[in-house]
N, C-alpha and C positions, 0 to 999 in steps of 0.2 A: 504494500500500500504506500503510495507516495503522496507528498504534499504538493500544493499548487501555489504559485505566486505570479504576480504580474510582471512581465519583462520590462526592462528599461532600455532606452536607445543605446546602441553599441557604437563605440568610436570607429572611425574609418581610417585613421592614420596607422601606418605600419610601425608599431611601437617596439618590435622585438628583434633582438639580434639573432636569436636561435630560430631560424626559419625552417619550417618543415612543409613539404608538399603533400597535400591531400588530393588524391585523384578520385573523382566520383566513379565508382564502380558498382548475411548476418552470421555472426558467429566466427568461427572457425580457424582455418589453418594459418600458419606463419611461415614466411620464407625469409631467409637471410641472404643479403647480397654482400659481396666483398667490399671492404673499405676502400674508398677511392683515394683519399688524401692521406698524407703522412701523419696528420694529427687526428685522424678518425679513430674512434674506439673499435676494438675487435667486434666483428659481427654487425657493424653499422656501415651504411644505412640499413635499417630494419624495416621490412614491409610486411604488413598483415592485413587480412580481410576482416573488417569489423562492421557489422550491422549495415550492410549495403554500401560500404566505402572501402577503398583501398587506401590504407594509411601508411605513410612513410615517415619514419623517425630517423633523422640524420645522426643524432647522438643521444646518449642517455640523458633524460631530463634532469635539470638542476633546480628548477623553480616551478614545480608542478602545482596545480590546484585541483583538488578533488571536491566536486560539488554535490556529493551524496555521501551519507555516513558509511554505507556498505563499502563503497570504493575506498574511502579513507581508511577503514579498518583493515582492508587487505594490504594497503601500502604500509601502514604502521606495522602490521604483522610480518611484513617482508623486511623490516628494519630500515625503512626509507624516510623516517621523520625528518632527517636533515635535508631532504630534497623536496619537502613540501613547503610551498610559500603560503598556503592557506587552505582551509576546508570550510564546508558549509552544509546546511540542510541536515540537522540532527533531530532525531526523535527520541533518543535514549542516551543514558550515560555511556561513555566509551566502554568497549569490551574489557573485561577483567584481564589484567596483565599488561594492558597498553596505556595505563594512566600516565605513567612518567613520560613515555614517548609523545603522547598526545598533548601534554602540557606545554611542550615546546613549539607547538604548531599554532599559528594564528587562526582563530575561528572568525571568518569574515562575516558570517551570518548564521543565525540559528535555523532560519528557513532558507528558501531559495534566494540567492543574492541577485542583485542587479548585475547586468553585464559590465557596467562601469566598475563595480567593486571587484569583480574578477580581474578585469584588465588593469586595475590599479596595482595588482600584484606582479604585473609583467610576466605572466606565465609562459613557459616553453612547452607545456603539455597540460591537457585538461582531461580529467576522467569523471565519469558519471555512472550511476547504477541504472538509470532509467532513460529511455529514449526521449521521454517528454521533458526531461531536464534540459536537454540540448536541442530544443525545437521551439517553434513559435508558441508562445504562451509560457515557456520556461525561462531559463537564463537568457538564451539566444540560440538561434539555429546554428548547427555545426558549420554551415556555409559562411557565417559571419566570422567565425574564428579562423576558418580556412583562408579567407582573404587576408588575414593578418599573419599568416604563416604559423598558426598555433595548431598542432595536431590534437585531435580529440578522440576519445575512446569511450564506448558505451558497453556495459556488461552484456555479454552474449546471452545471458539468462533472460534479458528483457527483449530479445529480438528473435532468437532461434525458436521456431515453433510458436511464435506469438504474433498476433495481429494488433498493432497499435493505432490503426487508422480510424477506429470507430469512436474515439474519445474515451473518457473515463480512464480506467487503469488497464485497458486492453483486454483481449481474450486469447486464450491458449488454443492453438490449432493442433498442438501435440503436447503431451505431458512433459513438464520440466523434469530434468534429472540433475543430479549433482555434477554430472560431467560438464555442464555449462558453467557451473561455479568453478570447477577445477580448471577449465580452459581460461577463465578470467584470471585466476591466480597465476597460471603459467605465462600467459601473454603479458601481463603487467610486469612480471619479473623479467621477461625478455626485453621489454621496452626500456627498463631501467638498468639493463646489463647485469642482472643478478639471477640468471635462470636456475642456478643450483638452489637458491633460497625458495623459489617457487616449487620446485620438485619436492623439497623437504617439507614445506607447508602442506602440500597436497597429501603426502604420505601420512602426516599426522592427522589430517582430517579424515582420511579413509580409515585409519585405525580406530578413530573415535566412533565412526559410523558402525564399523564391524562390532565393536564392543557393545554399543547401545542396542544393537539388534540381535545379538547372539542369543539364540534360543527363545526369543519372544514370540508369542502368538496372541495378538489382540483382535482376532477376527470377529469376536462377538461384541466388540465395543464400537459405538458410534460417537463421532466428535463433531463439534462446531467450533470454528475459529472466528473470533470477533476481534477485528483490528481497532475500530474506533467508531465514535458517534452513537448516541443512544436514540436520537430521533429517527434517523434513517440509517441504520447500522451497516457498516461495511463488513461483510462476511465472506469467508474464503470460498471460491469456486473449486472446481475439481482438481485443477492441474498446475497450480503454482507451487510455492514453497510448502504450504500446508499439505498439498498433494504428495510431495516427496515424503513428508513425515508419515502420513497415513499409509502410503504404499509400503514404505520400509517396515512398518510395524504390523502390517496386515489389517489395519483398522479401517473403518468406513467414515468418510466425510458425509454428513447428512445433506450437503448441497453438491454432491458429486455429479449432479445432473445439469450443472451450468458450467460453461467454459469461460465465463467472464472471470477475470482475475479477482476482483473484489466487488461483486454485485451488492447493491443495496436492497435488502429484503425486509419485509415487515415482521414484526415480532409475533404476529398471529401465525404466520407461516412457520416461524422458528418453533413456536410452542407446539404446533401440530406435528412437527417432525421429532420433537422431544429427544434430543441427543443425550447420550449417557454422560458425556463429559463436555464441559465448556472450556475451551482454550482461549484465554482472554489476554489481549495485548496490554502490557503495563508500560505506557508511554510517558515520557517526561515533558513532552511538548504541550502546548495549550491552544492548538488550532481549532479543535472541534469539541463537542460535548463528550463527556465520559472518556477522557484520554487515559487516565491512570486506571490500574486494576481496581483500586479502592472505589473509585467512582462507578466503574462498571458493575462491581458486585453490589454496591449500594442500590443501583438502579434495578438490577435483576431481582433483588430480594424485596423491593418495594412496589414494583410495577405489577398490577393485577394480572396481566397476561403472562409474564415470565416467572412470577414467583411460584406458580403451580407446577413448573417443569421438574422432572425427576432430578436432573443435575443440580438445580437450584435448591430444592428441598434437602438434598443429601450433601450439598456444598462440595460437589465434585468439580473443582476449579483447578486448572493448571495455568500458572502465570508465565507469560513469555514477554521478552522485550519485543518491540516492534521489528527490530532488525532480524530476530529469529523467525519472524513470520514473513520476511522478504527473502528473495533468493540471494543469499549472501553466505559468507563462511559461517555466519551465526545460525544458519539453518541447522547445522549440526548440533548446536546448543539447544535448539528447539526440539530436535529429535530426541536428544538425551533427556530433556525435562519431561516431555510427553510420555516417553517410555517409563520413566520413574514414577510419574503420576498414575499411569494405568496399572502398574504393579501395586502401588500403594492402595488403589481403589479396589484391588482384586479383580481387575478386568483384563489382565494379561497373564498368560502362562509363561 
């Protein structure tokens, strides 16, 4: 689930010394070309296909800006805090273990920044978790940064097997898998010239997934994932990050019949489907109603429609960060917590 902000006009002057060519050409493969000049880093220029574009990076970035929390946490996990000139768009406290690294990086905006704020940092690379972040209605379209010689990168998890043309948070044309997240980790590590760090991080994430799912059978459990808003709640459809969690555990998402990423569904419909467990987002932002888990649970237990649900009467709640409900490295955290919750509730073998 992503946040929305109004874009600001973007500068048109070429402000940056580190120029990178973006060629208009989702997901996928990376190709290295040989360094042309004597001062070029090994493996650069680097070219990769990314969400409908061919992106060429001439040298490892030194003043990158990441404009979504998920992207920032990958870069921090790769030990790249010293190469971040700024970050933006936060819904949660930073991932545990990254507090010290994050403290040294300027946060230019809690929500989506204006393009001017981004450009003030004189970035030589721009990364985002969502296609809508670098599009009309977001910070600015990728083309605008292309004109200034700034390469941009969007998480493959938000474009591979996903249709973002219909507005909202998009719809999945194919179920998300952790492979898209692993691809993002590896590609960003290659962009910054530290591919061995990306491989190491992917191995750690894969080991955590294997441990969390070892021997578990939650096939009799039904779940609902609630990201935010009590008036018109954003609930998880079949095939995004919550879909990864339910498939890995063998559980059922009560709204697995919709491919929208985060459809807004009435509480009457929710009560009718009566999930066994409510997975609630515990967000620190204040953009919509019922952002924190505390506010969500207060609503659930006082609303005449929701308080009669089995999960509410039995207080079967699993609390997740917003980032754990998005396709990020913290989806693994979500998998671990949901697995633990189902075991505690006696709903998983």
